[in-house]
C-alpha positions as CSV (number, residue, x, y, z in Angstrom):
1,M,-32.8,-81.6,-92.8
2,I,-36.3,-83.2,-93.4
3,E,-39.5,-82.4,-91.6
4,L,-42.9,-83.9,-92.2
5,D,-45.8,-82.4,-90.3
6,G,-49.2,-84.1,-90.4
7,V,-48.7,-85.5,-93.9
8,D,-51.4,-87.5,-95.6
9,L,-51.2,-88.7,-99.2
10,D,-54.1,-89.9,-101.2
11,R,-54.0,-91.5,-104.7
12,G,-57.5,-91.5,-106.1
13,D,-59.8,-92.7,-103.4
14,R,-57.0,-94.6,-101.5
15,R,-55.1,-93.3,-98.6
16,V,-51.4,-94.1,-99.3
17,L,-49.8,-92.4,-96.3
18,S,-51.4,-91.3,-93.0
19,D,-50.4,-88.6,-90.5
20,L,-46.7,-88.7,-90.9
21,R,-44.9,-86.6,-88.3
22,L,-41.1,-86.9,-88.6
23,T,-37.9,-84.9,-88.2
24,L,-35.0,-86.6,-89.9
25,G,-31.4,-85.4,-89.6
26,E,-29.3,-88.5,-89.6
27,R,-26.7,-89.1,-92.3
28,R,-28.0,-92.6,-93.3
29,I,-31.7,-93.3,-93.1
30,G,-33.2,-96.5,-94.4
31,V,-36.9,-97.1,-95.4
32,V,-38.3,-100.6,-95.5
33,G,-41.7,-102.1,-95.9
34,A,-43.7,-104.6,-98.0
35,N,-44.9,-103.7,-101.5
36,G,-47.7,-101.1,-101.2
37,S,-46.7,-100.1,-97.7
38,G,-46.0,-96.5,-98.7
39,K,-42.2,-96.4,-98.7
40,S,-41.7,-95.4,-102.3
41,S,-44.5,-92.7,-102.0
42,F,-42.7,-91.4,-99.0
43,A,-39.4,-91.2,-100.9
44,R,-41.1,-89.3,-103.8
45,L,-42.5,-86.7,-101.3
46,L,-39.0,-85.6,-100.4
47,N,-38.2,-83.9,-103.7
48,G,-41.6,-82.9,-104.8
49,L,-42.3,-85.7,-107.2
50,L,-45.5,-86.2,-105.2
51,K,-47.4,-83.5,-103.2
52,P,-49.0,-84.3,-99.9
53,T,-52.8,-84.2,-99.8
54,R,-52.6,-82.6,-96.3
55,G,-49.7,-81.4,-94.2
56,T,-46.3,-80.1,-95.1
57,V,-43.0,-81.6,-96.2
58,R,-39.9,-79.4,-95.8
59,V,-36.4,-80.3,-96.9
60,F,-33.6,-77.9,-95.8
61,G,-36.4,-75.5,-95.0
62,T,-38.0,-75.7,-98.5
63,D,-41.7,-76.6,-98.7
64,T,-41.6,-79.3,-101.4
65,A,-45.2,-78.7,-102.5
66,A,-44.9,-74.9,-102.7
67,D,-41.6,-74.9,-104.5
68,P,-40.8,-78.3,-106.0
69,K,-38.2,-76.8,-108.3
70,A,-36.1,-75.6,-105.3
71,A,-36.7,-78.9,-103.6
72,R,-35.2,-80.8,-106.5
73,R,-32.1,-78.6,-106.4
74,H,-31.6,-79.8,-102.8
75,V,-32.6,-83.5,-103.4
76,G,-31.1,-85.9,-105.9
77,F,-33.5,-88.7,-106.6
78,L,-32.3,-92.1,-108.0
79,F,-35.0,-94.4,-109.4
80,Q,-35.0,-98.2,-109.3
81,N,-34.7,-98.4,-113.0
82,P,-32.0,-96.2,-114.6
83,D,-33.8,-96.2,-117.9
84,H,-36.5,-94.0,-116.3
85,Q,-33.8,-91.5,-115.5
86,I,-31.3,-91.4,-118.4
87,V,-32.7,-89.1,-121.1
88,Y,-30.1,-88.9,-123.8
89,P,-28.5,-91.8,-125.7
90,G,-24.9,-90.5,-125.1
91,V,-23.5,-90.7,-121.6
92,A,-21.8,-87.3,-121.5
93,E,-24.7,-85.7,-123.3
94,D,-27.1,-87.1,-120.6
95,L,-24.9,-85.7,-117.7
96,A,-24.7,-82.4,-119.4
97,F,-28.5,-82.1,-119.8
98,G,-29.1,-81.0,-116.2
99,L,-26.2,-78.5,-116.2
100,K,-27.5,-76.9,-119.4
101,N,-30.9,-76.5,-117.7
102,R,-29.2,-74.6,-115.0
103,D,-27.6,-72.3,-117.5
104,L,-24.1,-73.1,-116.6
105,P,-21.5,-71.8,-119.1
106,K,-20.3,-74.3,-121.6
107,S,-16.7,-73.9,-120.3
108,E,-17.8,-75.4,-117.0
109,I,-20.1,-78.2,-118.3
110,G,-17.4,-80.4,-119.9
111,P,-15.1,-80.5,-116.9
112,R,-17.9,-81.1,-114.5
113,V,-19.2,-84.0,-116.6
114,E,-15.7,-85.6,-116.8
115,A,-15.2,-85.2,-113.1
116,A,-18.5,-86.8,-112.2
117,L,-17.8,-89.8,-114.5
118,A,-14.4,-90.3,-113.0
119,R,-15.7,-90.1,-109.5
120,F,-17.9,-93.1,-110.1
121,G,-15.4,-95.2,-112.0
122,L,-16.7,-94.2,-115.4
123,A,-13.8,-92.3,-116.8
124,G,-13.8,-92.7,-120.6
125,F,-17.5,-93.6,-120.7
126,G,-18.6,-90.1,-122.0
127,E,-18.7,-91.1,-125.7
128,R,-20.5,-94.4,-125.0
129,L,-24.2,-95.1,-125.5
130,A,-26.2,-95.8,-122.4
131,H,-28.1,-98.7,-124.0
132,E,-24.8,-100.5,-124.6
133,L,-23.9,-100.5,-120.9
134,S,-24.7,-103.1,-118.3
135,G,-27.5,-102.5,-115.7
136,G,-25.0,-101.6,-113.1
137,E,-23.1,-99.2,-115.4
138,R,-26.4,-97.5,-116.3
139,Q,-27.3,-97.1,-112.7
140,L,-23.9,-95.5,-112.0
141,V,-24.5,-93.2,-115.0
142,A,-27.8,-92.2,-113.4
143,L,-26.1,-91.6,-110.1
144,A,-23.4,-89.5,-111.8
145,G,-26.1,-87.5,-113.5
146,I,-27.5,-86.6,-110.1
147,M,-24.2,-85.9,-108.5
148,V,-23.0,-83.6,-111.3
149,L,-25.8,-81.2,-110.1
150,E,-24.3,-81.3,-106.5
151,P,-27.5,-81.9,-104.5
152,R,-27.4,-81.7,-100.7
153,L,-29.3,-85.0,-100.1
154,L,-29.6,-88.3,-102.0
155,V,-32.9,-90.1,-102.0
156,L,-32.7,-93.6,-103.5
157,D,-35.8,-95.7,-104.3
158,E,-34.8,-99.3,-104.4
159,P,-31.6,-98.6,-106.4
160,T,-30.3,-102.1,-106.5
161,T,-33.4,-104.2,-107.1
162,L,-32.5,-104.9,-110.8
163,L,-28.8,-105.5,-110.1
164,D,-26.7,-108.6,-109.4
165,L,-24.5,-108.8,-106.3
166,R,-21.4,-107.4,-108.1
167,N,-23.2,-104.3,-109.4
168,T,-25.1,-103.8,-106.2
169,R,-21.7,-103.5,-104.5
170,R,-20.5,-101.1,-107.1
171,V,-23.6,-98.9,-106.8
172,M,-23.5,-98.9,-103.0
173,A,-19.8,-98.0,-103.0
174,A,-20.6,-95.1,-105.3
175,V,-23.3,-93.9,-103.0
176,E,-20.8,-94.0,-100.1
177,A,-18.3,-92.1,-102.2
178,A,-20.9,-89.5,-103.0
179,D,-20.4,-88.2,-99.4
180,R,-24.0,-86.9,-99.0
181,P,-26.8,-87.7,-96.5
182,V,-28.9,-90.5,-97.9
183,V,-32.5,-91.7,-97.5
184,M,-32.8,-95.1,-99.1
185,A,-35.9,-97.3,-99.6
186,T,-35.0,-100.9,-100.1
187,H,-36.1,-104.5,-99.8
188,D,-32.5,-105.6,-99.3
189,L,-32.1,-105.5,-95.5
190,A,-28.4,-106.3,-95.7
191,L,-27.7,-102.9,-97.3
192,L,-28.8,-101.1,-94.2
193,D,-26.0,-102.4,-92.1
194,G,-24.3,-99.3,-90.7
195,F,-27.3,-97.0,-91.3
196,D,-28.2,-94.6,-88.4
197,R,-32.0,-94.9,-88.5
198,V,-34.6,-97.1,-90.2
199,L,-38.2,-96.4,-90.8
200,V,-40.5,-99.4,-91.2
201,F,-43.7,-98.6,-93.2
202,D,-46.8,-100.7,-92.8
203,R,-50.1,-99.8,-94.5
204,G,-49.1,-96.1,-95.0
205,R,-47.9,-95.5,-91.5
206,V,-44.5,-95.6,-89.7
207,A,-44.8,-98.8,-87.7
208,C,-41.3,-98.6,-86.3
209,D,-38.7,-95.8,-86.2
210,A,-35.4,-97.1,-84.6
211,P,-31.8,-98.1,-85.2
212,P,-31.3,-100.9,-87.7
213,I,-31.3,-104.0,-85.5
214,E,-34.5,-103.0,-83.7
215,A,-36.2,-101.8,-86.8
216,L,-35.4,-104.8,-88.9
217,A,-36.6,-107.1,-86.2
218,A,-39.9,-105.2,-86.2
219,Y,-40.1,-105.4,-90.0
220,R,-39.7,-109.2,-89.9
221,R,-42.4,-109.5,-87.2
222,I,-44.8,-107.5,-89.5
223,A,-43.9,-109.5,-92.5
224,E,-44.6,-112.8,-90.7
225,A,-47.9,-111.6,-89.1
């Protein structure tokens, strides 16, 4: 599903990620690390938002740097802040935007938008304005906007950081309902219960790659060092 071969990432004169060599095929993969550890940069490599300085990132066989447009068809990316993702003021209009960009016939767009909203508990929200919704509702709209495009993989970059407990639960339930492989960067270690594999980033490198219990113990040791 995901392959990184000798990947370095530089931002200006700073090395952000160093010599990443990973093959990831598990259904639920967590990514943790302190601020500045490289976890969000890693997430952005997976759908071509960032291009590696050296090495290759492939997702479902697609080189994300050589063909970022194809990579984004495979990978749905959910930002921490839904306001960075929602483009149009109207909810249905926003979900329809990506479908129009893919030249779907108008007869298909409306039903797909309605189905996506219903899937995430947002039936009847199509005519509402995004800025009138709660933070959790906006994040669900952003997620529906991704899933209406039917990606093969979801990459989530700290999707619950701005949410209270109730809305965190709603968003995570929606992610589970999406029924797709997930890579999720997070500071909330409790969300990784039941994940298959966790990568612990420290200063641009993978310091631990293990099942959740072992990986989170390593993360705590690094944080306390």
